[in-house]
C-alpha positions in Angstrom: 93.9 123.4 53.3 95.5 126.4 55.1 95.1 129.7 53.7 99.1 129.9 53.2 98.8 126.8 51.1 96.2 128.3 48.7 98.7 131.0 47.7 101.2 128.5 46.6 101.2 126.8 43.1 102.5 123.8 44.4 101.5 122.2 47.8 104.7 121.1 49.5 103.3 119.2 52.5 103.1 115.8 50.6 106.8 116.0 49.8 107.7 117.0 53.2 106.0 114.2 54.8 107.3 111.6 52.4 110.9 112.9 52.7 111.9 110.2 55.3 113.5 113.0 57.6 112.1 112.5 61.0 113.0 115.9 62.1 111.5 117.6 59.1 108.2 115.6 59.4 108.1 116.5 63.1 108.2 120.2 62.5 106.0 120.0 59.6 103.2 118.4 61.5 103.8 120.6 64.6 104.3 124.0 62.8 102.4 123.7 59.6 99.8 121.3 60.2 99.3 122.1 63.9 98.8 118.4 64.8 100.0 116.8 68.2 103.4 115.4 67.8 104.5 114.4 71.3 107.3 116.0 73.3 110.4 117.5 71.2 112.8 115.4 73.4 112.2 112.2 71.2 114.3 114.1 68.4 117.2 114.5 71.0 117.6 110.7 70.8 118.0 110.4 67.2 121.4 109.0 66.1 122.6 112.0 64.1 121.9 114.3 67.4 123.6 111.9 69.6 126.6 111.9 67.1 127.1 115.6 67.7 126.8 115.2 71.6 129.3 112.6 71.9 131.9 115.2 70.9 130.9 117.7 73.6 133.7 118.6 76.0 133.2 118.5 79.6 133.1 122.5 79.8 130.2 122.4 77.3 132.3 123.4 74.3 133.1 121.5 70.9 136.9 121.4 70.1 138.1 122.6 66.9 141.0 120.4 65.6 144.3 121.5 66.3 145.4 121.6 62.7 142.8 124.5 62.2 143.8 126.6 65.2 146.3 128.9 63.4 146.0 132.1 65.6 146.3 132.0 69.5 144.1 134.9 69.9 140.8 133.4 68.0 138.6 131.3 70.2 138.3 128.3 67.9 136.3 126.4 70.4 134.0 129.3 70.5 133.5 129.0 66.6 133.0 125.3 66.8 130.5 125.4 69.5 128.4 127.9 67.7 128.5 125.6 64.7 127.2 122.5 66.7 124.9 124.5 68.9 123.1 125.6 65.7 122.4 122.0 64.7 121.1 121.1 68.0 118.8 124.1 68.6 117.6 124.8 64.9 117.6 121.1 63.6 116.7 119.3 66.5 114.8 121.4 68.8 117.1 121.2 71.9 116.5 123.6 74.8 117.9 124.0 78.2 115.9 121.1 79.8 118.7 119.0 78.1 121.7 119.2 80.5 124.0 119.1 77.4 122.3 122.3 76.0 122.8 123.9 79.4 126.5 123.2 79.6 126.7 124.6 75.9 124.9 127.7 76.7 127.0 128.2 79.7 130.0 128.1 77.6 128.8 130.4 75.3 127.9 132.9 78.0 131.4 132.5 79.5 132.5 134.2 76.2 130.4 137.3 76.9 132.2 140.4 77.9 131.2 142.8 80.7 130.1 145.2 77.9 127.5 142.4 76.7 129.1 141.1 73.3 130.3 137.6 72.5 133.9 138.1 71.6 136.6 135.5 70.3 135.5 134.9 66.6 137.8 137.5 65.2 140.3 137.7 68.1 139.3 140.7 70.3 137.4 142.7 67.7 133.6 143.4 68.1 131.7 140.6 66.3 128.3 142.2 66.2 126.9 139.9 63.8 128.0 136.8 65.8 126.6 138.2 68.7 123.3 138.4 67.5 123.4 135.0 65.8 124.4 133.4 69.1 121.9 135.3 71.0 119.1 134.0 68.9 120.1 130.4 69.4 120.2 131.2 73.2 116.8 132.6 73.2 115.3 129.6 71.4 117.1 127.2 73.9 115.1 129.0 76.7 117.3 131.7 78.0 115.0 134.6 76.8 114.6 136.0 80.4 118.2 135.6 81.3 119.8 138.9 82.5 122.8 138.0 80.1 120.6 138.2 77.2 119.3 141.5 78.3 122.9 142.6 78.5 123.5 141.5 75.1 120.5 143.5 73.6 121.6 146.7 75.3 125.0 146.3 73.8 123.6 145.7 70.3 121.5 148.8 70.5 124.5 150.7 71.6 126.3 149.6 68.6 123.9 150.8 65.9 125.1 153.0 62.9 123.7 156.6 62.6 121.0 155.0 60.1 120.1 152.8 63.0 121.5 149.5 61.2 124.4 147.6 62.1 127.7 146.8 60.5 131.0 145.2 61.5 132.9 148.0 63.2 136.1 147.1 61.5 134.8 147.2 58.0 133.6 150.7 58.3 137.2 151.7 58.1 139.5 151.4 54.9 142.3 149.4 56.4 144.7 147.6 53.9 144.5 143.7 53.7 147.5 143.4 56.2 146.2 145.6 58.9 142.8 144.1 58.8 144.5 140.5 58.8 146.4 141.6 62.0 143.4 143.2 63.7 141.3 140.1 63.3 143.9 137.5 64.0 145.8 139.0 66.9 145.0 140.7 70.1 144.2 144.3 69.7 142.1 146.9 71.2 138.5 146.8 69.4 138.1 149.2 66.6 135.2 151.6 67.1 132.8 151.9 64.3 132.6 154.9 61.9 128.9 155.4 62.7 128.5 157.6 59.8 129.0 154.8 57.2 125.9 153.0 56.0 124.6 149.7 57.6 125.6 146.4 56.1 122.6 144.2 55.4 124.4 141.1 55.7 125.5 142.2 59.4 122.1 143.6 60.1 120.4 140.5 59.1 122.4 138.4 61.7 121.9 140.9 64.5 117.9 140.8 63.6 117.9 137.2 64.4 118.3 137.9 68.0 115.4 140.5 67.9 113.0 138.0 65.9 113.5 135.3 68.4 112.7 137.4 71.6 109.0 137.9 72.3 109.6 141.6 73.5 112.4 142.9 71.4 110.9 141.6 68.2 108.2 144.3 68.6 110.6 147.0 69.4 110.8 150.2 67.4 114.6 149.2 66.9 113.7 145.9 65.3 111.1 147.6 63.0 113.5 150.3 61.8 116.3 147.6 61.2 113.7 145.4 59.3 112.8 148.2 57.0 116.4 149.1 56.3 116.9 145.3 55.4 113.9 145.2 53.3 115.2 148.2 51.2 118.2 146.1 50.2 116.5 143.1 48.6 118.4 141.8 45.7 121.3 144.5 46.0 124.8 144.1 46.9 126.1 144.8 50.4 127.9 148.2 51.0 131.0 146.4 52.0 131.2 143.1 50.2 130.3 141.3 47.0 127.5 139.4 48.5 
């Protein structure tokens, strides 16, 4: 029995292995039991994974149904691609060795601005949290050493609050509901953050996904500081939402 198992009142391994979920069994055997399980690509052929791939567009994206595209300045295909890319990377272990993953990655990178952020989720406003979340997936897919990932990290570091955490720039201002809706659904110049406001632990947690996935940045001082901030908020409401 592994040391981590001895700390638990209930050993979850038997339940995992009897679940009938081939992907779960694969990762349990590989990551928890450290068994030889063969190449990850066998998961890519599972019917559930192939069902996702069948809906991929030639440009690497996934299309959002027209009925859900309410605002022309929101990149709905970016939103849908992020959702489907998460399943491929996190659940089935896809990486850039698969051509469809490469196409999806290039589509996501095509939404990166010159500054380094991924933009289009909330019209032209900065989406610091989504940038971090997408970068974490791209790193796991094999793009850790890509210069575009480095540009993304430099942008994230430049967007910290004074307390060295992150927040959504737009929520650091007291806009009324109508203004907030307009800024996040129609084209407007990005709102710069009020850096004196405290960090959001929801947004900081999403940004830290990128740092945690990267072999160098996970050990950085910036990551350690942000992690301590996040730890200080366990079981507390966020500064900006009811979450």
